[in-house]
PQR file with spaces between the fields and no chain letter, atoms N, CA, C, O and H, PARSE charges and radii, in Angstrom:
ATOM       1  N    MET     1       5.380    3.716   -5.018 -0.4000 1.5000
ATOM       2  CA   MET     1       6.249    2.770   -4.207 -0.0000 2.0000
ATOM       3  C    MET     1       5.781    1.554   -4.135  0.5500 1.7000
ATOM       4  O    MET     1       6.737    0.788   -4.260 -0.5500 1.4000
ATOM       5  N    LEU     2       4.361    0.718   -3.935 -0.4000 1.5000
ATOM       6  CA   LEU     2       3.896   -0.428   -4.189 -0.0000 2.0000
ATOM       7  C    LEU     2       4.260   -1.269   -5.743  0.5500 1.7000
ATOM       8  O    LEU     2       4.197   -2.472   -5.996 -0.5500 1.4000
ATOM       9  H    LEU     2       3.584    1.340   -3.833  0.4000 1.0000
ATOM      10  N    ALA     3       4.566   -0.367   -6.423 -0.4000 1.5000
ATOM      11  CA   ALA     3       4.094   -1.190   -7.606 -0.0000 2.0000
ATOM      12  C    ALA     3       6.366   -1.023   -7.603  0.5500 1.7000
ATOM      13  O    ALA     3       6.949   -2.092   -7.785 -0.5500 1.4000
ATOM      14  H    ALA     3       4.618    0.610   -6.217  0.4000 1.0000
ATOM      15  N    ALA     4       6.900   -0.256   -7.482 -0.4000 1.5000
ATOM      16  CA   ALA     4       7.929   -0.347   -7.764 -0.0000 2.0000
ATOM      17  C    ALA     4       8.952   -1.318   -7.089  0.5500 1.7000
ATOM      18  O    ALA     4      10.139   -1.398   -7.406 -0.5500 1.4000
ATOM      19  H    ALA     4       6.426    0.612   -7.334  0.4000 1.0000
ATOM      20  N    ASP     5       8.621   -1.703   -6.572 -0.4000 1.5000
ATOM      21  CA   ASP     5       9.404   -2.680   -5.645 -0.0000 2.0000
ATOM      22  C    ASP     5       8.406   -3.807   -4.719  0.5500 1.7000
ATOM      23  O    ASP     5       8.382   -3.606   -3.505 -0.5500 1.4000
ATOM      24  H    ASP     5       7.657   -1.639   -6.315  0.4000 1.0000
ATOM      25  N    PRO     6       7.626   -4.928   -5.245 -0.5600 1.5000
ATOM      26  CA   PRO     6       6.954   -5.464   -4.704  0.2800 2.0000
ATOM      27  C    PRO     6       7.389   -6.235   -3.642  0.5500 1.7000
ATOM      28  O    PRO     6       6.432   -6.735   -3.051 -0.5500 1.4000
ATOM      29  N    ARG     7       8.403   -6.508   -3.196 -0.4000 1.5000
ATOM      30  CA   ARG     7       9.676   -6.938   -2.125 -0.0000 2.0000
ATOM      31  C    ARG     7       8.930   -6.123   -0.476  0.5500 1.7000
ATOM      32  O    ARG     7       8.904   -6.637    0.642 -0.5500 1.4000
ATOM      33  H    ARG     7       9.181   -6.101   -3.676  0.4000 1.0000
ATOM      34  N    ARG     8       8.363   -4.625   -0.933 -0.4000 1.5000
ATOM      35  CA   ARG     8       8.121   -3.756   -0.309 -0.0000 2.0000
ATOM      36  C    ARG     8       7.337   -4.372    0.545  0.5500 1.7000
ATOM      37  O    ARG     8       6.593   -5.094   -0.120 -0.5500 1.4000
ATOM      38  H    ARG     8       8.385   -4.207   -1.842  0.4000 1.0000
ATOM      39  N    THR     9       6.964   -4.534    2.353 -0.4000 1.5000
ATOM      40  CA   THR     9       5.207   -4.289    3.010 -0.0000 2.0000
ATOM      41  C    THR     9       4.740   -3.426    2.937  0.5500 1.7000
ATOM      42  O    THR     9       5.223   -2.465    3.536 -0.5500 1.4000
ATOM      43  H    THR     9       7.568   -3.948    2.894  0.4000 1.0000
ATOM      44  N    VAL    10       3.897   -3.314    2.398 -0.4000 1.5000
ATOM      45  CA   VAL    10       2.406   -2.943    2.972 -0.0000 2.0000
ATOM      46  C    VAL    10       3.304   -1.762    4.183  0.5500 1.7000
ATOM      47  O    VAL    10       4.043   -0.809    3.939 -0.5500 1.4000
ATOM      48  H    VAL    10       3.505   -4.094    1.911  0.4000 1.0000
ATOM      49  N    THR    11       3.038   -2.095    4.933 -0.4000 1.5000
ATOM      50  CA   THR    11       3.623   -1.705    6.279 -0.0000 2.0000
ATOM      51  C    THR    11       5.118   -0.296    6.346  0.5500 1.7000
ATOM      52  O    THR    11       5.224    0.694    7.070 -0.5500 1.4000
ATOM      53  H    THR    11       2.437   -2.870    5.131  0.4000 1.0000
ATOM      54  N    ALA    12       6.160   -0.914    5.098 -0.4000 1.5000
ATOM      55  CA   ALA    12       6.949    0.253    4.960 -0.0000 2.0000
ATOM      56  C    ALA    12       6.921    0.969    4.409  0.5500 1.7000
ATOM      57  O    ALA    12       7.592    1.994    4.531 -0.5500 1.4000
ATOM      58  H    ALA    12       6.074   -1.718    4.510  0.4000 1.0000
ATOM      59  N    VAL    13       5.759    0.611    3.180 -0.4000 1.5000
ATOM      60  CA   VAL    13       5.128    2.213    2.354 -0.0000 2.0000
ATOM      61  C    VAL    13       4.236    2.974    2.807  0.5500 1.7000
ATOM      62  O    VAL    13       3.653    3.916    2.271 -0.5500 1.4000
ATOM      63  H    VAL    13       5.214   -0.221    3.081  0.4000 1.0000
ATOM      64  N    ALA    14       4.110    2.342    4.258 -0.4000 1.5000
ATOM      65  CA   ALA    14       2.900    3.277    4.624 -0.0000 2.0000
ATOM      66  C    ALA    14       3.965    4.045    5.148  0.5500 1.7000
ATOM      67  O    ALA    14       3.816    5.203    4.755 -0.5500 1.4000
ATOM      68  H    ALA    14       4.584    1.577    4.694  0.4000 1.0000
ATOM      69  N    LEU    15       5.152    3.909    5.984 -0.4000 1.5000
ATOM      70  CA   LEU    15       5.620    4.202    7.111 -0.0000 2.0000
ATOM      71  C    LEU    15       6.411    5.864    6.075  0.5500 1.7000
ATOM      72  O    LEU    15       6.629    7.055    6.298 -0.5500 1.4000
ATOM      73  H    LEU    15       5.273    2.968    6.303  0.4000 1.0000
ATOM      74  N    ALA    16       6.534    5.078    5.184 -0.4000 1.5000
ATOM      75  CA   ALA    16       7.776    5.643    3.693 -0.0000 2.0000
ATOM      76  C    ALA    16       7.202    7.191    3.836  0.5500 1.7000
ATOM      77  O    ALA    16       7.786    8.227    4.155 -0.5500 1.4000
ATOM      78  H    ALA    16       6.356    4.110    5.003  0.4000 1.0000
ATOM      79  N    VAL    17       5.782    6.924    3.462 -0.4000 1.5000
ATOM      80  CA   VAL    17       5.090    7.605    2.889 -0.0000 2.0000
ATOM      81  C    VAL    17       4.912    9.122    3.867  0.5500 1.7000
ATOM      82  O    VAL    17       5.017   10.283    3.470 -0.5500 1.4000
ATOM      83  H    VAL    17       5.308    6.082    3.203  0.4000 1.0000
ATOM      84  N    GLY    18       4.574    8.552    5.420 -0.4000 1.5000
ATOM      85  CA   GLY    18       4.525    9.559    6.421 -0.0000 2.0000
ATOM      86  C    GLY    18       3.513    8.856    7.058  0.5500 1.7000
ATOM      87  O    GLY    18       3.607    9.193    8.238 -0.5500 1.4000
ATOM      88  H    GLY    18       4.488    7.609    5.742  0.4000 1.0000
ATOM      89  N    PHE    19       2.226    7.747    6.895 -0.4000 1.5000
ATOM      90  CA   PHE    19       1.285    7.311    8.002 -0.0000 2.0000
ATOM      91  C    PHE    19       2.382    6.547    8.880  0.5500 1.7000
ATOM      92  O    PHE    19       3.494    6.034    8.759 -0.5500 1.4000
ATOM      93  H    PHE    19       2.149    7.473    5.936  0.4000 1.0000
ATOM      94  N    GLY    20       1.239    6.821    9.988 -0.4000 1.5000
ATOM      95  CA   GLY    20       1.936    6.284   11.669 -0.0000 2.0000
ATOM      96  C    GLY    20       1.281    4.659   11.433  0.5500 1.7000
ATOM      97  O    GLY    20       2.016    3.749   11.816 -0.5500 1.4000
ATOM      98  H    GLY    20       0.335    7.238   10.087  0.4000 1.0000
ATOM      99  N    SER    21      -0.011    4.287   10.844 -0.4000 1.5000
ATOM     100  CA   SER    21       0.279    2.856   10.481 -0.0000 2.0000
ATOM     101  C    SER    21      -0.085    2.224    9.825  0.5500 1.7000
ATOM     102  O    SER    21      -1.212    2.035   10.282 -0.5500 1.4000
ATOM     103  H    SER    21      -0.608    5.027   10.533  0.4000 1.0000
ATOM     104  N    SER    22       0.020    1.430    8.638 -0.4000 1.5000
ATOM     105  CA   SER    22      -0.573    0.528    8.206 -0.0000 2.0000
ATOM     106  C    SER    22      -2.125    0.210    7.636  0.5500 1.7000
ATOM     107  O    SER    22      -2.639   -0.062    6.551 -0.5500 1.4000
ATOM     108  H    SER    22       0.935    1.583    8.266  0.4000 1.0000
ATOM     109  N    ALA    23      -2.503    0.383    8.846 -0.4000 1.5000
ATOM     110  CA   ALA    23      -4.325    0.164    8.905 -0.0000 2.0000
ATOM     111  C    ALA    23      -4.981    1.314    8.932  0.5500 1.7000
ATOM     112  O    ALA    23      -6.190    1.304    8.700 -0.5500 1.4000
ATOM     113  H    ALA    23      -2.085    0.604    9.728  0.4000 1.0000
ATOM     114  N    HIS    24      -4.200    2.711    9.267 -0.4000 1.5000
ATOM     115  CA   HIS    24      -4.633    3.654    8.335 -0.0000 2.0000
ATOM     116  C    HIS    24      -4.280    4.243    7.277  0.5500 1.7000
ATOM     117  O    HIS    24      -4.951    5.161    6.808 -0.5500 1.4000
ATOM     118  H    HIS    24      -3.218    2.719    9.455  0.4000 1.0000
ATOM     119  N    PHE    25      -3.320    3.868    6.805 -0.4000 1.5000
ATOM     120  CA   PHE    25      -2.699    3.316    5.004 -0.0000 2.0000
ATOM     121  C    PHE    25      -3.839    3.175    4.169  0.5500 1.7000
ATOM     122  O    PHE    25      -4.430    3.695    3.223 -0.5500 1.4000
ATOM     123  H    PHE    25      -2.775    3.122    7.186  0.4000 1.0000
ATOM     124  N    ALA    26      -3.880    1.785    5.333 -0.4000 1.5000
ATOM     125  CA   ALA    26      -5.008    0.830    4.314 -0.0000 2.0000
ATOM     126  C    ALA    26      -6.156    0.813    3.415  0.5500 1.7000
ATOM     127  O    ALA    26      -6.382    0.275    2.331 -0.5500 1.4000
ATOM     128  H    ALA    26      -3.400    1.362    6.102  0.4000 1.0000
ATOM     129  N    LYS    27      -7.247    2.079    4.737 -0.4000 1.5000
ATOM     130  CA   LYS    27      -8.168    2.761    4.681 -0.0000 2.0000
ATOM     131  C    LYS    27      -8.323    4.152    4.052  0.5500 1.7000
ATOM     132  O    LYS    27      -9.365    4.550    3.531 -0.5500 1.4000
ATOM     133  H    LYS    27      -7.063    2.515    5.618  0.4000 1.0000
ATOM     134  N    ALA    28      -6.867    5.044    4.179 -0.4000 1.5000
ATOM     135  CA   ALA    28      -7.342    5.903    2.837 -0.0000 2.0000
ATOM     136  C    ALA    28      -6.985    5.311    1.846  0.5500 1.7000
ATOM     137  O    ALA    28      -7.705    5.570    0.882 -0.5500 1.4000
ATOM     138  H    ALA    28      -6.020    4.721    4.602  0.4000 1.0000
ATOM     139  N    PHE    29      -5.753    4.246    1.530 -0.4000 1.5000
ATOM     140  CA   PHE    29      -5.902    3.326    0.209 -0.0000 2.0000
ATOM     141  C    PHE    29      -6.865    3.450   -0.089  0.5500 1.7000
ATOM     142  O    PHE    29      -7.121    4.331   -0.911 -0.5500 1.4000
ATOM     143  H    PHE    29      -5.168    4.035    2.314  0.4000 1.0000
ATOM     144  N    ARG    30      -7.822    2.668    0.406 -0.4000 1.5000
ATOM     145  CA   ARG    30      -8.773    1.497    0.189 -0.0000 2.0000
ATOM     146  C    ARG    30     -10.064    2.610   -0.325  0.5500 1.7000
ATOM     147  O    ARG    30     -10.842    2.245   -1.207 -0.5500 1.4000
ATOM     148  H    ARG    30      -7.614    1.953    1.073  0.4000 1.0000
ATOM     149  N    LYS    31     -10.178    3.818    0.245 -0.4000 1.5000
ATOM     150  CA   LYS    31     -11.346    4.599   -0.518 -0.0000 2.0000
ATOM     151  C    LYS    31     -10.774    5.652   -1.735  0.5500 1.7000
ATOM     152  O    LYS    31     -11.539    6.314   -2.436 -0.5500 1.4000
ATOM     153  H    LYS    31      -9.547    4.114    0.962  0.4000 1.0000
ATOM     154  N    PHE    32      -9.271    5.683   -1.855 -0.4000 1.5000
ATOM     155  CA   PHE    32      -9.110    6.220   -2.583 -0.0000 2.0000
ATOM     156  C    PHE    32      -8.556    5.234   -4.043  0.5500 1.7000
ATOM     157  O    PHE    32      -8.069    5.819   -5.011 -0.5500 1.4000
ATOM     158  H    PHE    32      -8.650    5.145   -1.286  0.4000 1.0000
ATOM     159  N    ALA    33      -8.632    4.487   -4.034 -0.4000 1.5000
ATOM     160  CA   ALA    33      -8.154    3.396   -5.202 -0.0000 2.0000
ATOM     161  C    ALA    33      -9.308    2.227   -5.187  0.5500 1.7000
ATOM     162  O    ALA    33      -9.246    1.204   -5.869 -0.5500 1.4000
ATOM     163  H    ALA    33      -9.028    4.011   -3.248  0.4000 1.0000
ATOM     164  N    GLY    34     -10.139    2.491   -4.483 -0.4000 1.5000
ATOM     165  CA   GLY    34     -11.444    1.131   -4.299 -0.0000 2.0000
ATOM     166  C    GLY    34     -10.842   -0.917   -3.682  0.5500 1.7000
ATOM     167  O    GLY    34     -11.408   -1.986   -3.450 -0.5500 1.4000
ATOM     168  H    GLY    34     -10.190    3.322   -3.929  0.4000 1.0000
ATOM     169  N    THR    35      -9.172   -0.266   -3.688 -0.4000 1.5000
ATOM     170  CA   THR    35      -8.820   -1.999   -3.212 -0.0000 2.0000
ATOM     171  C    THR    35      -7.887   -1.551   -2.265  0.5500 1.7000
ATOM     172  O    THR    35      -7.450   -0.412   -2.096 -0.5500 1.4000
ATOM     173  H    THR    35      -8.713    0.602   -3.876  0.4000 1.0000
ATOM     174  N    THR    36      -7.688   -2.380   -1.793 -0.4000 1.5000
ATOM     175  CA   THR    36      -6.539   -2.958   -0.287 -0.0000 2.0000
ATOM     176  C    THR    36      -5.088   -2.350   -1.146  0.5500 1.7000
ATOM     177  O    THR    36      -4.848   -2.039   -2.313 -0.5500 1.4000
ATOM     178  H    THR    36      -8.043   -3.305   -1.930  0.4000 1.0000
ATOM     179  N    PRO    37      -4.292   -2.384    0.172 -0.5600 1.5000
ATOM     180  CA   PRO    37      -3.078   -2.246   -0.683  0.2800 2.0000
ATOM     181  C    PRO    37      -2.490   -3.286   -1.457  0.5500 1.7000
ATOM     182  O    PRO    37      -1.923   -3.223   -2.547 -0.5500 1.4000
ATOM     183  N    SER    38      -2.745   -4.356   -0.629 -0.4000 1.5000
ATOM     184  CA   SER    38      -2.252   -5.474   -1.110 -0.0000 2.0000
ATOM     185  C    SER    38      -2.239   -6.276   -2.282  0.5500 1.7000
ATOM     186  O    SER    38      -1.260   -6.730   -2.875 -0.5500 1.4000
ATOM     187  H    SER    38      -3.206   -4.408    0.257  0.4000 1.0000
ATOM     188  N    ALA    39      -3.962   -6.444   -2.653 -0.4000 1.5000
ATOM     189  CA   ALA    39      -4.086   -6.657   -3.450 -0.0000 2.0000
ATOM     190  C    ALA    39      -3.934   -5.873   -4.327  0.5500 1.7000
ATOM     191  O    ALA    39      -3.613   -6.437   -5.373 -0.5500 1.4000
ATOM     192  H    ALA    39      -4.757   -6.075   -2.171  0.4000 1.0000
ATOM     193  N    TRP    40      -4.044   -4.422   -4.430 -0.4000 1.5000
ATOM     194  CA   TRP    40      -3.913   -3.679   -5.904 -0.0000 2.0000
ATOM     195  C    TRP    40      -2.168   -4.087   -5.722  0.5500 1.7000
ATOM     196  O    TRP    40      -1.772   -4.409   -6.842 -0.5500 1.4000
ATOM     197  H    TRP    40      -4.305   -3.964   -3.580  0.4000 1.0000
ATOM     198  N    GLN    41      -0.963   -4.179   -4.645 -0.4000 1.5000
ATOM     199  CA   GLN    41       0.249   -4.748   -4.517 -0.0000 2.0000
ATOM     200  C    GLN    41       0.796   -6.191   -6.131  0.5500 1.7000
ATOM     201  O    GLN    41       1.546   -6.365   -7.091 -0.5500 1.4000
ATOM     202  H    GLN    41      -1.285   -3.917   -3.735  0.4000 1.0000
ATOM     203  N    ARG    42      -0.278   -6.781   -5.340 -0.4000 1.5000
ATOM     204  CA   ARG    42      -0.341   -8.566   -6.865 -0.0000 2.0000
ATOM     205  C    ARG    42      -1.144   -8.410   -7.928  0.5500 1.7000
ATOM     206  O    ARG    42      -1.144   -9.401   -8.659 -0.5500 1.4000
ATOM     207  H    ARG    42      -0.887   -6.640   -4.560  0.4000 1.0000
ATOM     208  N    GLN    43      -1.851   -7.496   -8.290 -0.4000 1.5000
ATOM     209  CA   GLN    43      -2.341   -6.942   -9.726 -0.0000 2.0000
ATOM     210  C    GLN    43      -1.704   -6.131  -10.325  0.5500 1.7000
ATOM     211  O    GLN    43      -2.056   -5.978  -11.495 -0.5500 1.4000
ATOM     212  H    GLN    43      -1.851   -6.692   -7.696  0.4000 1.0000
ATOM     213  N    ASN    44      -0.516   -5.268   -9.826 -0.4000 1.5000
ATOM     214  CA   ASN    44      -0.010   -4.519  -10.358 -0.0000 2.0000
ATOM     215  C    ASN    44       1.319   -5.038  -10.457  0.5500 1.7000
ATOM     216  O    ASN    44       1.711   -4.783  -11.595 -0.5500 1.4000
ATOM     217  H    ASN    44      -0.230   -5.393   -8.876  0.4000 1.0000
ATOM     218  N    ALA    45       2.348   -5.746   -9.700 -0.4000 1.5000
ATOM     219  CA   ALA    45       3.604   -6.051   -9.949 -0.0000 2.0000
ATOM     220  C    ALA    45       4.053   -6.586  -10.799  0.5500 1.7000
ATOM     221  O    ALA    45       3.649   -7.624  -11.323 -0.5500 1.4000
ATOM     222  H    ALA    45       2.030   -5.952   -8.775  0.4000 1.0000
ATOM     223  N    ALA    46       5.525   -5.561  -11.230 -0.4000 1.5000
ATOM     224  CA   ALA    46       5.960   -5.718  -11.935 -0.0000 2.0000
ATOM     225  C    ALA    46       6.198   -7.239  -12.770  0.5500 1.7000
ATOM     226  O    ALA    46       6.873   -7.280  -13.799 -0.5500 1.4000
ATOM     227  H    ALA    46       5.853   -4.718  -10.804  0.4000 1.0000
C-alpha cells in the first residue's frame, strides 16, 4: 500500500491495514523493515 500510492499518508495506510494509530504501525514497521514507513515510502515510490 505504501508503494502503490505514494500520495497516501502513513496514517491512512496504518488505519487501512488495521492498526489503531500511526505510531503503533510505525513501531511495528520499523521492527520488521528496519526503517520508518515514510523513509521506505520515499525510497520505494514508483
